[in-house]
C-alpha positions as CSV (number, residue, x, y, z in Angstrom):
1,M,27.3,-33.9,67.8
2,T,24.3,-34.0,65.3
3,K,26.8,-34.5,62.5
4,V,29.0,-37.0,64.3
5,K,26.0,-39.1,64.9
6,A,24.9,-38.9,61.6
7,H,28.2,-39.9,60.5
8,N,28.0,-43.0,62.6
9,H,25.0,-44.5,61.5
10,R,26.1,-44.2,57.8
11,N,29.0,-46.0,58.7
12,Y,26.5,-48.8,60.7
13,G,24.4,-48.6,57.5
14,E,27.4,-50.0,55.6
15,L,27.9,-52.1,57.5
16,Y,24.8,-53.8,58.0
17,S,24.4,-53.9,54.1
18,A,28.1,-55.9,53.5
19,P,26.7,-59.4,54.5
20,L,24.0,-58.9,51.8
21,G,26.7,-57.4,49.3
22,I,28.5,-60.3,50.2
23,W,25.9,-62.9,49.4
24,L,25.0,-61.1,46.6
25,S,28.7,-61.2,45.2
26,F,29.2,-65.1,46.0
27,F,25.7,-66.7,45.0
28,F,24.9,-64.1,41.8
29,V,27.2,-61.9,40.1
30,I,29.9,-64.1,40.4
31,P,28.2,-66.9,38.6
32,V,26.4,-64.8,36.3
33,G,30.0,-63.7,35.4
34,I,31.3,-66.9,34.7
35,V,28.3,-68.0,32.7
36,L,28.6,-64.9,30.6
37,L,32.4,-65.9,30.3
38,Y,31.8,-69.6,29.3
39,S,29.5,-68.3,26.6
40,V,32.3,-66.5,24.8
41,L,34.7,-69.5,24.7
42,A,35.2,-72.3,22.5
43,R,34.2,-75.8,23.0
44,G,37.0,-78.3,24.2
45,A,37.9,-81.1,22.5
46,R,36.9,-83.6,24.8
47,G,34.2,-81.2,26.3
48,G,34.4,-78.3,28.7
49,I,36.0,-75.5,27.6
50,E,38.8,-73.5,25.6
51,W,40.5,-70.5,26.9
52,E,40.0,-68.9,23.6
53,L,37.2,-66.4,22.9
54,S,34.7,-67.7,20.5
55,L,31.2,-66.7,19.4
56,E,30.3,-70.1,17.7
57,A,28.1,-71.2,20.9
58,F,25.8,-68.1,20.0
59,R,26.1,-68.6,16.4
60,A,24.8,-72.1,17.1
61,L,21.4,-70.7,18.2
62,G,20.5,-69.8,15.0
63,N,19.7,-73.7,14.3
64,P,16.5,-73.9,13.6
65,V,16.0,-77.0,16.5
66,F,16.5,-74.1,19.0
67,A,14.6,-71.8,17.3
68,R,11.5,-74.5,18.0
69,V,12.4,-75.5,21.2
70,A,12.4,-71.3,22.2
71,L,9.1,-71.0,20.7
72,N,7.7,-73.9,22.5
73,T,9.1,-72.7,26.0
74,L,7.4,-69.6,25.7
75,W,4.0,-71.2,24.9
76,I,4.4,-73.4,27.8
77,A,5.5,-70.3,30.0
78,F,2.8,-68.1,28.8
79,L,0.5,-70.4,29.0
80,S,0.8,-71.5,32.6
81,T,1.0,-68.2,33.4
82,L,-2.5,-67.4,32.0
83,I,-3.9,-70.1,34.0
84,T,-2.3,-69.3,37.1
85,L,-3.2,-66.3,37.0
86,F,-6.9,-67.0,36.0
87,L,-7.4,-69.7,39.1
88,A,-5.2,-67.1,41.4
89,L,-7.1,-63.8,41.4
90,P,-10.3,-65.4,42.4
91,C,-8.7,-67.2,44.8
92,A,-6.9,-64.0,46.6
93,Y,-10.2,-61.9,46.2
94,Y,-12.1,-65.1,48.3
95,M,-9.1,-64.9,50.7
96,A,-9.0,-61.2,51.3
97,R,-12.7,-60.9,51.5
98,T,-13.3,-63.7,54.0
99,P,-13.0,-63.9,57.8
100,N,-11.1,-67.0,57.9
101,N,-8.2,-65.9,55.7
102,T,-5.6,-67.0,58.1
103,N,-6.5,-70.6,57.7
104,L,-6.6,-70.5,54.0
105,L,-3.0,-68.5,53.9
106,I,-1.9,-71.5,55.9
107,L,-3.4,-73.8,53.5
108,V,-1.8,-71.9,50.2
109,I,1.7,-72.3,52.2
110,I,1.3,-76.0,52.8
111,P,2.5,-77.2,50.4
112,F,6.0,-75.5,50.6
113,W,6.7,-77.9,53.6
114,V,6.5,-80.6,50.8
115,N,9.7,-80.9,48.4
116,F,9.5,-79.9,45.0
117,L,10.2,-83.0,43.5
118,I,8.2,-85.2,45.7
119,R,5.0,-83.0,44.8
120,V,6.1,-83.8,41.1
121,Y,6.4,-87.5,41.5
122,A,3.2,-87.5,43.1
123,W,1.4,-86.3,39.6
124,I,3.5,-88.9,38.2
125,A,1.5,-91.5,40.8
126,I,-1.7,-89.8,40.1
127,L,-1.2,-89.9,36.3
128,G,0.2,-92.8,35.2
129,R,-1.0,-95.7,33.8
130,E,-1.2,-97.5,36.6
131,G,-1.8,-94.1,38.6
132,M,-5.0,-92.7,40.8
133,L,-6.5,-91.2,37.7
134,N,-6.9,-94.4,35.6
135,D,-7.7,-96.7,38.5
136,I,-11.0,-94.7,39.3
137,L,-11.9,-93.8,35.5
138,L,-11.8,-97.9,35.2
139,S,-14.0,-98.2,38.1
140,L,-16.4,-96.2,36.9
141,G,-16.4,-97.8,33.7
142,F,-15.0,-94.6,31.3
143,L,-12.1,-96.5,30.3
144,D,-11.9,-99.9,29.2
145,D,-8.1,-99.8,29.0
146,P,-5.7,-97.5,31.0
147,V,-4.5,-94.2,29.1
148,Q,-1.4,-92.3,29.8
149,F,-1.7,-89.0,30.9
150,L,1.6,-88.3,31.3
151,F,4.6,-87.1,28.8
152,N,3.2,-84.2,26.8
153,S,2.2,-80.8,27.3
154,P,-0.8,-79.8,28.8
155,T,0.5,-82.8,31.7
156,V,3.4,-80.2,31.7
157,I,1.3,-77.1,31.9
158,L,-0.9,-78.6,34.3
159,V,2.1,-79.3,37.1
160,H,3.6,-75.7,36.1
161,V,0.0,-74.3,37.4
162,Y,0.2,-76.4,40.3
163,S,3.5,-75.7,41.7
164,Y,3.7,-71.9,41.4
165,L,-0.2,-71.4,41.9
166,P,1.0,-70.1,45.8
167,Y,3.4,-67.5,44.2
168,A,0.6,-66.3,42.1
169,I,-1.8,-66.4,45.2
170,L,0.3,-64.6,47.8
171,P,1.2,-61.4,45.8
172,L,-2.4,-61.1,45.0
173,Y,-3.9,-61.2,48.3
174,S,-1.3,-59.0,50.1
175,T,-2.4,-56.3,47.3
176,I,-6.0,-57.4,47.1
177,E,-6.4,-57.1,51.1
178,K,-5.3,-53.2,51.4
179,F,-8.2,-52.6,48.8
180,D,-11.0,-50.2,49.7
181,F,-13.7,-52.8,48.7
182,T,-16.3,-49.6,49.6
183,L,-15.1,-48.7,46.1
184,L,-16.7,-51.8,44.3
185,E,-20.4,-50.8,46.3
186,A,-20.0,-47.1,45.5
187,G,-19.7,-48.4,41.8
188,R,-22.6,-51.0,42.0
189,D,-24.8,-47.9,43.6
190,L,-23.6,-45.7,40.3
191,G,-25.2,-48.0,38.3
192,A,-22.0,-51.0,37.3
193,T,-22.4,-54.6,37.2
194,H,-20.7,-56.4,39.2
195,F,-18.5,-57.6,36.4
196,Q,-17.8,-54.0,35.7
197,S,-16.8,-53.3,39.3
198,L,-14.4,-55.8,39.2
199,S,-12.9,-55.0,36.0
200,K,-12.7,-51.7,36.1
201,I,-12.1,-50.4,39.7
202,L,-10.3,-53.6,41.5
203,L,-8.5,-54.6,39.0
204,P,-6.6,-51.1,37.8
205,N,-5.8,-50.8,42.0
206,V,-4.3,-54.3,42.2
207,R,-1.8,-54.1,39.3
208,P,1.1,-54.4,40.8
209,G,-0.1,-57.6,42.7
210,I,-0.8,-58.9,39.4
211,F,2.1,-58.2,37.4
212,A,4.3,-59.4,40.4
213,S,2.0,-62.4,40.3
214,V,3.2,-62.9,36.5
215,I,6.7,-62.4,36.7
216,F,6.7,-64.8,40.2
217,T,5.1,-67.2,37.7
218,F,6.2,-66.9,34.1
219,I,10.2,-66.6,35.3
220,P,10.5,-69.9,36.8
221,T,8.3,-71.8,34.2
222,F,10.6,-70.2,31.2
223,G,13.6,-71.7,32.9
224,S,12.2,-74.9,34.2
225,Y,13.9,-78.5,33.7
226,A,12.6,-80.6,36.1
227,I,9.4,-80.5,35.2
228,P,9.1,-81.3,31.5
229,D,12.1,-83.9,32.1
230,L,10.2,-86.1,34.7
231,V,6.3,-85.5,33.0
232,G,7.0,-83.8,29.8
233,G,7.5,-85.7,26.2
234,A,9.0,-84.6,23.0
235,D,6.5,-82.1,22.3
236,S,7.4,-80.7,25.8
237,Y,10.6,-80.1,25.4
238,M,12.2,-76.7,26.9
239,L,15.6,-74.7,26.7
240,G,16.1,-76.0,30.4
241,N,16.4,-79.3,29.0
242,I,18.7,-78.9,26.3
243,I,20.8,-76.6,28.7
244,A,21.1,-79.8,31.3
245,N,21.5,-82.2,27.8
246,E,24.7,-79.7,26.7
247,L,26.2,-80.0,30.4
248,L,25.8,-83.4,31.1
249,R,25.9,-85.4,27.8
250,T,27.6,-83.5,25.4
251,R,29.4,-81.6,27.4
252,N,29.2,-78.2,25.4
253,W,29.5,-76.2,27.9
254,P,29.4,-72.8,26.2
255,L,26.3,-73.5,24.3
256,A,25.0,-74.4,27.5
257,S,25.9,-71.1,28.9
258,A,25.4,-69.4,25.7
259,I,21.3,-70.4,26.4
260,S,21.6,-69.5,30.1
261,V,22.2,-66.2,28.7
262,V,19.4,-65.8,26.4
263,I,17.2,-66.9,29.5
264,T,18.8,-64.4,32.2
265,A,18.4,-61.7,29.1
266,V,14.8,-62.2,28.9
267,T,13.8,-63.0,32.9
268,S,15.9,-59.7,33.4
269,I,13.7,-57.6,30.8
270,A,10.2,-58.7,32.2
271,L,11.7,-58.0,36.0
272,L,13.0,-54.5,34.5
273,G,9.2,-54.2,32.8
274,Y,7.8,-55.0,35.9
275,F,9.8,-52.2,38.1
276,L,8.3,-49.9,35.2
277,L,4.9,-50.7,34.9
278,Q,4.8,-50.5,38.8
279,R,6.9,-46.9,38.7
280,R,4.0,-45.7,36.3
281,A,1.4,-47.5,38.1
282,T,2.5,-45.4,41.2
283,A,3.2,-42.2,39.8
284,A,-0.3,-42.1,38.2
285,L,-1.8,-42.8,41.7
286,I,0.2,-39.6,43.0
287,H,-1.0,-37.7,39.9
288,L,-4.6,-38.6,40.8
289,D,-4.1,-38.3,44.4
290,P,-1.5,-35.4,45.0
291,G,-2.8,-34.3,48.4
292,G,-2.1,-38.4,49.5
293,S,-2.8,-38.8,52.8
294,Q,-2.9,-35.0,54.0
295,G,-6.2,-35.0,52.5
């Protein structure tokens, strides 16, 4: 009788997971497969593709222009991630320690209620030549003429940090909230300074949250298109802009697909590294406390 129940339970489990499998197949596996296929096909005479195997798109990636844009994309993604993490850590720490964390959590989530493009255009209204920032600086006498704060790399990094800061705060807050803060007090009782207790006790124990924040910030920034297109300039051209240009203007679908394959490979490697580091951190904790909760 027990075996029959277990068999039925396994069947129900497969049935419950079927919608997820169908969803992933249609909206992830199949689109990625199409991109991979297009990347090894020849470009059509009038754009699009021809059903002929070719590696010309990947050879074109050896162009120094693509190398410069790829390095620029990595640099912008790296700086955006670093600044976002630098801001997210103290925010998440304060949220975890304060009794009003529910209200602060709502404030972090509120930007998600507004459309992404509307938030980007809000920055255009703030930083434009006729924007709010210029009006304030002119009225205070700091400027004689309006300054164009848009269309450069610092603005692209600023808007990326603003857009993805909540994605960095939430996993950090979730991890820090579970931390035993009495360990910090014990460290200070043993002679550690406040900074030493944070850097040597807190940070190693919240590494999973840090890794998650880095992934949630770096991956969307690395593949970003809308932000550099709307507020960036020639010095902030990113791989996402090249993909859009090859798809919509030159209609070089194999090249656009090849660039997408590179971005997918980089993000996949980053995710794999995150999971490996998380597994290593979990194994280290188990090694330090083999008894677990039994003690």
